[in-house]
N, C-alpha and C positions, 0 to 999 in steps of 0.2 A: 593616544589615538587608537582606534580599533581597526586599522587597516589589516586586511588578510585574516580576520578573526571570525569569519562567517561560519557558524556551526548550526546545523539543524539539530535541536536537542531531543526531539521526539518524546518529551516528558519522561526522560530516563536519566539516571546518573551516568557519569562518564564510563565506568567499567561495563555497565549493562549495555550502553549504547555502542561501545566498541565491539563487544561480543556479538551484538545483533547485526551490526554492519559487516563484520567478518563473516558471519554465517550466511548473510544474504549474498555476499560476493562469492562464497564457496558454492552456494546453490546455483547462482547464475552461471558459474563456470561449468558445473556438472550438468545442468539441464538446459543451458543456453537461453532459456526464457523462463522468467518466474512471474507469478501474479502476486502482487502485494499492494499495499496502500500507496497512494500517490506520494505522500510525504516520505515514506520509506524509500520509494523508487528514486525520488529526487535526492535523498541523502546518500544512497548507495552509489549513485552514478560517478562521483569523483573518485571514489575508492576503486571501483571496477576499472575505470579508465586508467588510473595509475598502475594497476596490475598489468594491463595490456601494454602500457609503455615499458614497464619492466620486461615483459615478455618479448617485446620487439627488440630490446637491447640484446637479449640472449646471452649475456655474460654470466659468469659464475657468481659475481657479486650481485647482479640483478636477481638471479635465481635464489640466492640466500636471503635477500631482502624480501622477496615474495614469500618464501617459506617462513620467515620470521613474522610476517603479518598473517598469513593464511593458516599456518601450522598443519598443513596436509600436503605431504610430498606428492601423492598421486594427483591431487588437484593442480598443483603447480606444474607437474609434468604435462597435464592436459592443456593448461594455459600456454605453456611454452611451445608445445608441439602442434596444437590444433588452432587455438583461438588467435594467438598473436600472429602467426604466419598468414592467416586469412585477412588480417588488417594491415599488412606490411605497406601497402600503397596509400593508406589513409593517414592523414596528418593530425588526426584527433577526431572526436565525436564517434567513438566506437560503439556507443550504446544508443538505443532508441527507447523512448518512453511513449507508450500508447495508452491513452485514457480509456477506461472501460465503462465508466458510469459509477453509480453508487451501489454499495453492498446492501443487500436486503435487510440484514439484521440491525445494523446501526447507521446506515446511510453514509458510511465512510467512502470517500472517493477512491476507487480502485484503478490499478494500471498494470500493464505488462511492461517489464523492462527486459530487453533482449539485445543481443549483439547484432550490429548492423550487417556485418559481413559473414559472420560464422553461423548465423541462424538460418536454417532451411526448414520451413514447415513440413510436417510429415505428409500432409495431403498433396503438396506440390512434388515431393520427392517420390511418392509411390507410383504415379503414372510413368515417370521417366524410367524407373527401374523395371516396371512390368513389361514394357515393350522390348522385344529383341532388337539388337542393333541393326542387323541386315534387313529384316522384314518388318519395318516400322509401318503399321497400318494407320491410316488417317483416323482422327478422333471421331468423325461422323460414322464410320463403319463400325467401330468398336462399341459405341454407345447404344445403337439399336439392338445389338446382340445381347447386351447386358439387360436391356429393358424387357426383351422377350423371355429371358430366363426367370426374372423376378415374379411375374404373374403366375407362371407355372408352379412355382414353389408355394405361392399363396393359395392357389386352387387345391393343391395337394394337402395343404394344411387344413383347409376348410372341409375337405372330404373325410379326413381322418377322424374328427369327432363324430361325424355322422355314422361311420362304421362302428365306432365304439358304442354309440347309443343303440344301434340295431342289434349288436351282440348282447348288450345288457338286457334288451327287451325280450330276447329269446329265452 
């Protein structure tokens, strides 16, 4: 019987496949979100979630198991100190796969795989950090000020080539 023998082979031999999945998990831990093919994202999900489960255990034995699979102590440290604690209240399902459509070159289906709890997009994090804690201005007041500055820069950029042309003509 083939119970519990589901393996996505990715058209690779076992050693190559193991190295690929290990590298994808390492990249996912380092960057918190990676863009890859849908098949690879689906294949890496169980390994990534197993690493978070080890990180949540937090024991020395779990850390050694993670190092034996990932082979990068700094990545394991990041896993145990940042990613696993962010998922401590979650009982599973630590990753999210978002389909992106097809790649232009070969029409392969692409996807993002990211941590559900530990991933904060840079665009969402930037406005929260920019506003001071005590003097938080409403978003409506900040947006018009930014819009007024942008056209002034464009107008100055348009005038600069005209000055260069006038100087070249003299």
